[in-house]
C-alpha positions as CSV (number, residue, x, y, z in Angstrom):
1,M,-73.2,-4.1,-0.9
2,K,-76.1,-5.7,0.9
3,V,-76.2,-6.1,4.5
4,K,-79.2,-8.2,5.8
5,G,-81.5,-6.8,3.4
6,K,-80.3,-3.2,3.6
7,V,-78.2,-1.4,0.8
8,E,-74.9,0.0,2.1
9,I,-73.4,3.1,0.1
10,M,-69.9,2.6,-0.5
11,K,-67.6,5.5,-0.1
12,K,-64.9,6.5,-2.5
13,Y,-61.3,7.1,-1.1
14,L,-58.1,8.3,-2.7
15,V,-55.3,6.0,-1.7
16,D,-51.6,7.2,-2.3
17,Y,-49.2,4.3,-2.1
18,Y,-45.7,4.8,-1.3
19,E,-42.5,2.4,-1.3
20,T,-38.9,3.0,-0.2
21,Y,-35.9,0.9,-1.5
22,S,-32.3,0.5,0.1
23,K,-29.0,-1.0,-0.7
24,S,-25.6,-0.2,0.6
25,Y,-22.9,0.9,-1.6
26,E,-19.1,1.3,-1.2
27,I,-18.0,4.8,-2.5
28,E,-14.5,6.2,-2.7
29,A,-14.8,9.9,-2.1
30,N,-13.3,12.9,-0.1
31,S,-16.4,13.6,1.7
32,K,-19.8,12.3,2.6
33,E,-21.5,14.9,0.2
34,E,-19.1,13.6,-2.6
35,A,-19.9,10.1,-2.0
36,E,-23.6,10.9,-2.2
37,D,-23.2,12.9,-5.4
38,I,-21.0,10.1,-6.9
39,L,-23.5,7.3,-6.0
40,K,-26.4,9.4,-7.6
41,Y,-24.7,10.1,-10.6
42,E,-23.4,6.6,-11.2
43,I,-27.0,5.1,-10.8
44,Q,-28.5,7.8,-13.1
45,E,-25.9,7.0,-15.6
46,G,-26.6,3.4,-15.4
47,K,-22.9,2.5,-14.1
48,L,-24.4,1.0,-10.9
49,D,-27.8,-0.7,-10.3
50,G,-30.2,0.9,-8.0
51,P,-31.7,-1.0,-5.2
52,E,-34.3,-3.5,-6.2
53,C,-35.8,-4.8,-2.8
54,C,-38.5,-2.8,-1.3
55,D,-37.9,-2.5,2.4
56,N,-41.2,-0.7,3.4
57,S,-44.4,0.6,2.0
58,W,-47.4,2.5,3.1
59,C,-50.5,4.2,2.3
60,E,-52.2,7.5,3.0
61,V,-55.9,7.2,2.7
62,T,-58.4,10.3,2.3
63,E,-62.1,10.0,2.1
64,M,-63.4,11.6,-0.9
65,E,-66.6,13.7,-0.8
């Protein structure tokens, strides 16, 4: 990149990108732990659809040497 006749040396960055998704589910269970286990199992087995809408994203950036 040139800046008023000077050449600016660009740096390299390692950028990690993250996203979180959320959706509420109604699960019948005997405990909170069981409800969580049932939900995870049913999503993994394709019985329930996982969340599709991203509700948050962020990056962590590290300058490389």
